[in-house]
N, C-alpha and C positions, 0 to 999 in steps of 0.2 A: 822487590823490597828495597825501598829508598830510605836512607837514614837522615833525618833532620832533627837537630838537637837544640834545646834551649841553652842560653848562656847568660852570664852576668854582664850586662852591658855597662860600659863606661860612657856616660852621656852628660850633656849639659844640665845644669840646674834649670829649674823651670823658668826663672826670671831672665836667664841669659840665652835660652835656646835659639831665639831668633837672631841673636848676635853671633853665636858660635858657629852654627851650621852654615856651610857655604856651598855655593856651586863649585864644580870642579874647576881648579885653577886654570886649566887650559882654555876655559870658555871666556876668560877675561882678556881684554887687550892690556898691553903694558901700562897704559895710562890709567885705566880703570882699576887694575890690580894695585898700583901704587896708591890710588885714592882710597881704596878699601883698607889697605894696610895702615895708611896714615890716620884714617878716621875711626877705625874700629879696633880697639886693643883686644877684643875677645874673639875675633874671627878665627876659625880654624886655619885660615890662609896663613896665619903667622907660623903655625906648626909646619906647614908645607913649604914656607919660605923663611926659614929661621935666620938667614943671614941678611935679611932686609935691613938697610941702613948701615951695615958693616962695610968698611972700605976694603978690607981684605976678605975675599970670598974663596971658598974651596972649589975644586973642580966639580962640574955637574956629574952626577951619578958616581961620585967617589965615596969611599967609606967615611971620610971626614964629613961630607955633606949629610950622609945618612945618620951619623952620630949626632949631628946638630939638630936634625929633625927629632930624633929620639929625646934629646935633652929639652927641646922646646915643649914637646908633648908632656914630659914629666913636670915641667914648670907649670903648665896649665892644670895638671892634676894637683900639684902641691898648692896652687893658689885657689883651688876649689872651683875652677871653671868647669871641670869635668869630674863627675862623681861616679863611683862604682856601685851598682846595685848589690844588695846583700845576698840575693839568691838568684838561681837560674830561672829565667823567664823567656817566654816568647814575647814579641812586640808587634802590635798591629799598626800599620802605617797607611794613611790614605792621602793621596795627592789629588787635588782638583785643579785642572788647568783647562782654560777655555770651556768650562762647563762639563768636562769629562772627568769622572772620578776613576781612579785606579787604586785598588786596595790590595795589600799583600802582608804576609807575615815575615818578620825579620827573625832569622834564626841562623843556625850553622849547618852547612853542607859537609859531607864526608869526603876526605881525600881518597879513601878506599873506593867509594862509589865513583869517583872521577876515573880512577885507573881501571875499574871493572866495567866502565862504560854504562853505568846506570845514570850517570850525568852525560847527557848527549850534547855534542858540539856541532856547529854548522859553519864555523869560520876558521880559517887558517891563522896560526899564530907564528910570530917571528922569533926564532930561537934566541937571538941576541936580546930582544926585549924581555923575553921570559927570564933569562939569566940575570939581567939588570934588576928586574923587579923582585926576583927571588932573593938577591943579595940585600935589596932594600928591606924586604920583609924580615929577613934574618936579623938585620940590625935593629930596626925600629920595633919589631915584635908586636905590631898591631895591624888589624884591618880597620880602616877608617871609612871605607865606602863599600857597601854590600854589592856582590855580584847579583845581577838580575836573572832570576830563574822563572820559568813558567811550567805549569803542570796541568793535567786534566782536572777539571773541577771535582772536588770531593764534597759530598753533601754535608757530612759532619763538620768539616772545616768551614764551609760556607755558613752553616748555622751558628757556629761559635763566633765567627767574625761579625755576623749580623747582630748577634746579641751584645758582644763586647762594644761594638761601635755605637750602641745606644747609651752606653754609660759615660761617665765623666772622663774626658780626655786628659791625659797627662800633659800634652802639648797641643796647642791649637793656635797657629799663627799664619800670617800671610807675608809673602816676600814682595819685593819691589817689581818683580816680573809678573805680578798678578797671579801667583800660584798660592793656593791654600794648603797647608800641611797640618795634618791631625795625627796624633800618636797616642796609642793606648798601651798600657802594660798588661800582658796576659800572665797573671801570677797564680791563678787558681790551679792547683795540682791536677784536678780532674780534666780541666781544659788542656793543660800541657800534655797529659798522657793521651788524651783523645786525638790531639793534633799529631803527636808522634805516631800513634797507632794508625791513623789515616794515611800518613805518608808511607808507612811500611807496606801499604796495599798498592802504592803507585809503582809500577814497574820501572819507570824512568822519569827524570825531570830534564828540562831542556834549558841550556844557557841562552838567554835572550840577549844579554849585553854583559860583557866582562870576560871575554875568552882569555885575554892575557893575564888578568888577575887570577882567574881560576887555575890556569896552567902553572903560573908561578907559585901559587899557594900549594898546589899538588906536588910540584918539584921540591919545594922546601920541606913539606911533610915527609916525603920519601927520604930526603937527605938526613933529616933529624932522626927519623926512625932507625935508619941504618947506623947512625952514630951513637944510638942509645942502647947499651947492652941490657938495660932494664925496661925496655919498651913494653907498655901494657896495652896500648890501643886507645886509651881515653885521654892522652896528653893533649894539650891545647893545639899542638901543631898538626893533629890529625883532622882538624876541621878548619873551615874558613867561612866568613860571614856572608850571608846572602839574604835577599828578599825574595819570597816565593809568591808569585802572582798567578792566580788561576787564569786559564786560557781566555775566558770570556772577559777578563778585566784588562789584559795587556793590549796596548795600542802599538800597531806596526804601521809606520809611515814609509813612503817611498824615498829613494835617493835618485834625484834627477841628474842627467848628464848635460854639461855645457861644453861646447867645442869652440875654440877661439877662431878657427877659420876652416874653410872647405877647400883649401889648396888652390889650384888653378881653375877650378870649376866655377862656372856661373851658376846661379841659383837654378836656372832652368835645366842645365846639364846635370846638376846634382839630383834634382827631382826625377829626371828621366832615368838615372841609374837606380834610384831607390825603387822605382816601379817594377824592376825585374823580379824582386822578391816580396814586395809589399803591395797590397791594395791601398791606394792613397786617396783619401777623401778630404777635400777642402771644407773647412767649417768657418762660419761667420761669427762664432762665439768669441767674446772678448777674452775669455779664459777657457781653454779646453782641458777638462779633467777626465782621463780615462775612467770608464765605469766598470770595467771587467778585465780579467786577465787576457792578454794578447791584443789589447788596444794600447798603442804607444802614441803619445802626442808629440808633435814636432812644431816648433815655433821658429820661423825664419822670415826676415823681411816684413815684420809686422803682421804675419799671417799664421794661422793655426791649421795644422793638418792632422788627421788621424791615420796612423799607419797600422795596418793589420797584416801580419805575415801570411803569405799564401800557403795553402795546404801543401804539405810535402817539403817545405823549405827548412824544417827543423825536426829534430827527433822528439816527437811528442811523448814518447814513453820514457825518455831520459829526464830524471828529476832536475838535473842542473841545466842541461841544454834547452829545456822547455821553459825555463825562467825568462821573463821578458828582458831582463838585463843581459842575459846570455844571447838571446835572439838578436837584440840590437847590436851587440858586439860582433857576433858571427856573420850577420847578414849586411851590416852597414858600416860600423865603425872600422872594422878591420879591412874588408875588401874595397870600400869606397874611399875612406879617409886615411887608411894606413895606420890607424891607431891600434897597435898590437898589445901593448901592456898598459892597463888602466892605472897601475901604480906609479909608472915612471914617465909616461908621455906628458910633456908640459902643455900640450894643446887641450887637454881635457881637465875639467874640474867638476865638482859635485855640489849639489844643494839638496839637503834633506830636512825632514822634520815637518811639524805642523804648518809652517809657513812656506814650504818648499815651492808651491805653485806660484805664489805672488813674488817670492824672491827670485825665482828662475826667470820669469818674464821680465822683471825689472832689470836684471843683469844684461839680458840681450838688448833691451831698449836703450840701456846706457852705453852700449857698444863694447861691453866687456866680454861678450861672446857673440859669435856669428849665428849659431844655431843651438837650440836646446831641445832635449828629449825628455818628456815626462812620462812616468810610469804609474801603473796601478800597483798598489803596495803588494809585496809578497804576502801570501796568505799563511795562516797558521798551519794549514794542511801541507803546504809546500815546504815550510820551514821544518816541520816534523819529519816529512818524508825524506828530506835530505839528511837530517841528523840521524834518523833511524837506519839509513843505508850507508853510514860512515862516509858521506860525501861532503863537499865544501862548496859554499856559495862563492860567486865572484866577489871581488872587493866592492864595498859600498852598495850592498844590496838592500839592507834594511836599516831603518832608523827606529829605535825602540823608545817608547815612553812608558812609564815615567822615568825621568832622570833624577836620581836621588842626590841628596846633599852630603858632602863630606862632614864627618864629625857629629852627625845626628845620633848615631850609635857607634861605639868603638868596641872591637873584639880583641882581647889580649891573647896572642898566640901562646904566651907562657901559661 
């Protein structure tokens, strides 16, 4: 039984939504971020960067910086750029990118479900980042970007979303990265009750993207609960905002590996060592894309190879060790190239997402890496098996789409 709750969204007015909602600020270069802030007074980036143009700036991640974010947010509300709905609703959001539609319901997940493991995780979080973001949330008192969840398709929810999406959209706009965003308000009480009832039949939901945001929200909820002698269970801090995307709509892309050098080995020596644990097939394809699990592409010296791990070289029954990213690390990156820690070794970098293949090859051709390895994306079945067994994927295993915009909907923790 999973609890998903409607809420009163604080969101842009219809005429300004395309100006307010923004990509995550970390996706902008410094130059592009400055240009956005200079050109668009409505962008949510101003809330996330409240000290832009100020000569004296506070310390990053300081209470003062967080207070300035909060003040800028309240300024947007006061000026009418963000408006609060009068009642609790669910919200239907669809993103179409490169011809692929992804549709999900925006609502609130339960902190209690997180701690009882009805919300499943597959990624490790860093305690220091959890604490920083918890303190950020405690100060600003809002969620501005939903955690991305996935769940097994529910017929009744699918029927509601199909019907609602045929109606007039509250928002319908395209952004300069050629993505179309469509948004409907689900305000009918019968639909709201049916969605909640359907989620109650789901034994677990899975975090697809947003593990640190989930962990920080849960920690804050626990802290505020313990500090409140009159805790009732329905306070705002008991929930955090998410988008709930059915399994057949979620897109999982690969994260490819690029290695700057192969040490003192010649390419021939490197390939000879690889063949101890892999069947190696040379391909004449201009771009080799693995078509199934346990096919790994390798690009070196303008040539593509398909690597297939030999039988018995990995633990096929182990949900983590049988991932292709683990097989590559255990059989090649560690023993041959000496790359022990993907998080800290400067010789390795990553390239993920819808353009991963083209970008990976381009970086090798430009000489920014000596060799690249491309993967077949982790499957939904693999992701769920790892989460269900309380296991953790290696770093940079999945790239999840869609990526939502900050400020499209805001949830008040208060």
